[in-house]
C-alpha positions as a Markdown table, in Angstrom:
| # | Residue | x | y | z |
|---|---|---|---|---|
| 1 | Met | -37.5 | 11.4 | 7.4 |
| 2 | Glu | -36.3 | 7.9 | 6.5 |
| 3 | Glu | -32.6 | 7.5 | 5.7 |
| 4 | Leu | -31.9 | 7.0 | 2.0 |
| 5 | Ser | -29.8 | 4.1 | 0.7 |
| 6 | Tyr | -27.9 | 3.7 | -2.6 |
| 7 | Lys | -30.7 | 1.2 | -3.5 |
| 8 | Asp | -33.1 | 4.2 | -3.7 |
| 9 | Leu | -31.2 | 5.6 | -6.7 |
| 10 | Thr | -31.1 | 4.3 | -10.3 |
| 11 | Gln | -27.7 | 3.3 | -11.6 |
| 12 | Ala | -27.5 | 6.6 | -13.6 |
| 13 | Glu | -28.4 | 8.7 | -10.4 |
| 14 | Leu | -25.8 | 6.7 | -8.4 |
| 15 | Asp | -23.1 | 7.3 | -11.0 |
| 16 | Ser | -24.0 | 11.0 | -11.1 |
| 17 | Leu | -23.7 | 11.2 | -7.3 |
| 18 | Lys | -20.4 | 9.5 | -7.4 |
| 19 | Asp | -19.2 | 12.0 | -10.1 |
| 20 | Ile | -20.2 | 14.9 | -7.8 |
| 21 | Tyr | -18.5 | 13.3 | -4.8 |
| 22 | Ile | -15.2 | 12.7 | -6.8 |
| 23 | Ser | -15.2 | 16.2 | -8.2 |
| 24 | Asn | -15.9 | 17.9 | -4.9 |
| 25 | Arg | -13.4 | 15.7 | -3.0 |
| 26 | Val | -10.6 | 16.3 | -5.5 |
| 27 | Thr | -11.3 | 20.1 | -5.6 |
| 28 | Ser | -11.3 | 20.4 | -1.8 |
| 29 | Met | -7.9 | 18.6 | -1.4 |
| 30 | Thr | -4.7 | 20.5 | -1.1 |
| 31 | Glu | -1.7 | 19.6 | -3.3 |
| 32 | Ala | -0.1 | 17.8 | -0.4 |
| 33 | Asp | -3.3 | 15.8 | 0.2 |
| 34 | Leu | -3.5 | 14.9 | -3.4 |
| 35 | Arg | 0.1 | 13.7 | -3.5 |
| 36 | Lys | -0.4 | 11.7 | -0.3 |
| 37 | Phe | -3.6 | 10.2 | -1.7 |
| 38 | Val | -2.1 | 9.3 | -5.1 |
| 39 | Arg | 1.0 | 7.8 | -3.3 |
| 40 | Glu | -1.3 | 5.5 | -1.2 |
| 41 | Ile | -3.2 | 4.4 | -4.3 |
| 42 | Ile | 0.0 | 3.6 | -6.3 |
| 43 | Ile | 1.5 | 1.8 | -3.3 |
| 44 | Asp | -1.7 | -0.4 | -3.1 |
| 45 | Gln | -1.7 | -0.9 | -6.8 |
| 46 | Ile | 2.0 | -1.8 | -7.2 |
| 47 | Lys | 3.1 | -3.3 | -3.8 |
| 48 | Gly | -0.3 | -4.9 | -3.0 |
| 49 | Thr | 0.0 | -7.3 | -5.9 |
| 50 | Val | -1.2 | -10.9 | -5.3 |
| 51 | Gly | -0.5 | -13.7 | -7.7 |
| 52 | His | 1.3 | -14.0 | -10.9 |
| 53 | Ala | -1.2 | -12.1 | -13.1 |
| 54 | Glu | -1.2 | -9.0 | -10.9 |
| 55 | Glu | 2.6 | -9.1 | -10.6 |
| 56 | Lys | 2.8 | -9.1 | -14.4 |
| 57 | Glu | 0.5 | -6.1 | -14.6 |
| 58 | Ala | 2.6 | -4.2 | -12.0 |
| 59 | Trp | 5.8 | -5.2 | -13.9 |
| 60 | Ala | 4.3 | -3.9 | -17.2 |
| 61 | Glu | 3.3 | -0.6 | -15.6 |
| 62 | Ile | 6.7 | -0.1 | -14.1 |
| 63 | Lys | 8.4 | -1.0 | -17.4 |
| 64 | Glu | 6.2 | 1.4 | -19.3 |
| 65 | Tyr | 6.8 | 4.2 | -16.8 |
| 66 | Phe | 10.6 | 3.9 | -16.9 |
| 67 | Ser | 10.7 | 3.0 | -20.6 |
| 68 | Asp | 14.3 | 3.5 | -21.8 |
| 69 | Asp | 15.6 | 3.7 | -18.3 |
| 70 | Phe | 14.0 | 0.4 | -17.2 |
| 71 | Ser | 17.2 | -1.7 | -17.6 |
| 72 | Lys | 19.2 | 1.0 | -15.8 |
| 73 | Lys | 16.7 | 0.9 | -12.8 |
| 74 | Ile | 16.9 | -2.9 | -12.6 |
| 75 | Leu | 20.7 | -2.7 | -12.5 |
| 76 | Glu | 20.5 | -0.1 | -9.7 |
| 77 | Val | 18.2 | -2.4 | -7.7 |
| 78 | Lys | 20.4 | -5.4 | -8.3 |
| 79 | Glu | 23.5 | -3.4 | -7.2 |
| 80 | Lys | 21.9 | -2.1 | -4.1 |
| 81 | Ser | 20.6 | -5.6 | -3.2 |
| 82 | Ala | 24.1 | -7.1 | -3.8 |
| 83 | Lys | 25.5 | -4.6 | -1.2 |
| 84 | Asn | 23.0 | -5.9 | 1.4 |
| 85 | Pro | 22.6 | -9.6 | 0.8 |
| 86 | Lys | 20.5 | -10.1 | 3.9 |
| 87 | Asn | 17.5 | -8.8 | 2.0 |
| 88 | Asp | 17.7 | -11.6 | -0.6 |
| 89 | Leu | 17.6 | -14.4 | 1.9 |
| 90 | Lys | 14.0 | -13.8 | 3.1 |
| 91 | Ser | 10.8 | -13.5 | 1.3 |
| 92 | Pro | 8.6 | -10.4 | 1.9 |
| 93 | Glu | 6.2 | -12.6 | 3.9 |
| 94 | Glu | 9.0 | -13.8 | 6.1 |
| 95 | Ile | 10.3 | -10.3 | 6.7 |
| 96 | Glu | 6.8 | -9.1 | 7.6 |
| 97 | Phe | 6.3 | -12.2 | 9.9 |
| 98 | Asn | 9.6 | -11.5 | 11.7 |
| 99 | Lys | 8.6 | -7.9 | 12.2 |
| 100 | Arg | 5.3 | -8.9 | 13.8 |
| 101 | Leu | 7.0 | -11.6 | 15.9 |
| 102 | Ser | 9.5 | -9.1 | 17.3 |
| 103 | Leu | 6.7 | -6.6 | 18.0 |
| 104 | Leu | 4.8 | -9.4 | 19.9 |
| 105 | Lys | 7.9 | -10.3 | 21.9 |
| 106 | Arg | 8.5 | -6.7 | 22.8 |
| 107 | Gln | 4.9 | -6.3 | 23.9 |
| 108 | Gln | 5.1 | -9.4 | 26.0 |
| 109 | Glu | 8.3 | -8.2 | 27.6 |
| 110 | Glu | 6.7 | -4.8 | 28.4 |
| 111 | Lys | 3.7 | -6.6 | 29.9 |
| 112 | Ser | 5.8 | -8.9 | 32.0 |
| 113 | Ser | 7.9 | -6.0 | 33.3 |
| 114 | Lys | 4.8 | -4.1 | 34.3 |
| 115 | Asp | 3.4 | -7.2 | 36.0 |
| 116 | Met | 6.4 | -7.4 | 38.3 |
| 117 | Trp | 5.5 | -4.1 | 39.9 |
| 118 | Glu | 1.8 | -4.9 | 40.4 |
| 119 | Asp | 0.7 | -6.5 | 43.6 |
């Protein structure tokens, strides 16, 4: 039997198959699995923002979620940041770059120490 592709279905059939998949997948997940999955989605949605428009959307979502406590949350973040000024000096990209750079250096050091023993 020839393998089927999504192209073999009409848009309505494909949507129906997707609905069945979503329903079955959610039903089969434990509460812990659901929480983990939702957390990953929210992290991608909020922390994976790129550009001004997406950042504004994330800001609006966070503001709506915290509603009356939004100003309070911002003050908490600002106070925490003031206690650790090193965080404010580097952009997220620079922090990530430095992490990768230190990992690369560590890997090179490990490789060079292994090479010393090889003959």
